[in-house]
C-alpha positions, 0 to 999 in steps of 0.5 A: 568747292575747295580750292586746295591743289594737290598733284595727282600721280602721273599716268602710265606711258603704256597706251592701254592704261591711259585716259586721254582728253582731246581739246582744240583750244588755242589757250592750252599749250602743249607739253609732255610728261613721263609716268609710272603709275597704275592707272585705269585701262579705259581711255577717254579722248575728249575734244572741244568744238570752238566755243566763245562764252559771253561773260557779261551780265551779273550772277547773283550769289549762292552759298557753297554747299556743305553738310555742316550746320551754322551755329545758332544762338537763341534769344528771347527778343521779338517772339513769334507766337510761342517761339523765341527767335533764333539769331543768325549773326552773319556777315557778307562773304567779302568786303565790297564797296556797296551802299550801307545796309538800310536794314539792321536785322530781318525777322523772318519766321523764328529767325532774326538775321543780320542783313548784308546789303542795301535793299530798296524797301519803301522810303516811308519805312525810313532811311534806317530800319532796325528790324524788318518783319517779313511774313514767311508765307506771303512775303509781305513786309512791315517795320513793326512787330505788332503789324506782323502779328496782326497780319499773321492773324488774317494771312491765308497763305500757307505755302508759296504760290505757283505750281509744285515741280519737285517734292522730296520729304519736307522739301518742295520747289514751286514754279512761280510765274512773275507775271501771274504772281507779280507782287509775291515775286517783287517782294521776293526780289526785295528780300533777296537783295538784303543778301545779294550785293549786285542784284538789280531786278526788283520790280520788272519780274514779268519776264521771269520764272522763279523756282522757290525752295520751301521747307515744311514748318516743323510745328505746323505741317501744312505750312511751308516756308521759303528758304531759297530760290533761283530765277530764270528768264522765260526767254534767254537768247544767250541760253542762260539757265539761271539769272539769280540764286539765293539761299537765306543765311539761316539755311546756308551750308546745308546743301540747298544751294547745290540742290537749286543749281542741280535743278536748274540743269535738270530743267535744261536737260528737259528742254534739251538745251546746254545752259550756263548761269549769267556771268560774272559770278559773285564770290558765293555764286562762283563757289556754288557753281565750282562745286556743282560743275566739279561733281557733275563733270567728274562723275560723268568722266568716271562713267564714260568708256571709250572716246568722249569729247568736250562737246559730249560731256557738255551734252550729257551734263548740259554744262556749257563747254567753256564751263567744262574746260574751266572746271578741268583747268581749275581741278588741275586736270589739263597738265599732260598734253601732246599735239596730235593732228593740230589738236591738244590731247589732254591725258587724264587717268582714272587714278587722277580723277579719284585722287582729285575727288578725294583730296578736294572732298568733292561730293559726287552724290546728287541732291535732286532725284530726277524721278520726283520732278513734275514736268506737267 
């Protein structure tokens, strides 16, 4: 999700070499352009039905996907079994006015991670916790290393609870019902709050399902550790397909955020519903979604032949119409317009699409293999 903007070639005046987008929104003013580039021979006419997207409620943050790994430094403090801790010195993506974090560092498996935000852990832990120890399998939390070691000696959990809905190599996703596994989900929300500035759900988890992303332990193959998740209301009257999303800083910038976002839209496709995340999006949440929307929409446009409407793109991708329009605008693809029967025609060439993909380094490849999703 880069924000660089570079002008694309202007499309040909020749009708047979023009891709056209038809939209009917008042906020798009009409304009015209001359052109002289070699463009695609197929034509797209995209139109949009009226759409009012309610931008309320809050969306939790998700790291933007990138294949680059974060730097790791290994220290010898707080050893976990035979492993030294892998330190992750991270900081919030933005300076915002929030309560001072009450946890200094999170000790989670082999990682020691700087906490970003305040999380309402029990007051008996004190107002400032130097190190919070969390079991990476059951998410039980404690404030002393000896307690963690004693707990791990008797903990029987090896993976997240719930039903496995996706498996691909070392990566699995579990659907966890907040009512059936209330304590686990509450502990998950408290953990997530350490890295989310505007999360408010901690204890009332019964109305949500949590899709927990887990990775196989590198040493103990039968163990699977939580590395991220997204939550979703069981019944959303606004057709939100995601309420909160988080990837642990130890696993950010590895594509896991995009995987979770993509899975949320695969669930929407399975349900036959167009969806959108709760808004407003946080800084990292916006980056993650902008990347996914750009990838999914451009891939869809490249494969369409003939006329297509905004509504059709929305139905094809299950991305809300307003999110489609906002994405095309952000990618600077709504520049060439003309009026036709009281509608705005937006002209886009295939060359423009390809140049947008290349100059903005948009990755079209999918993170999810839909054939591996287990619906029942």
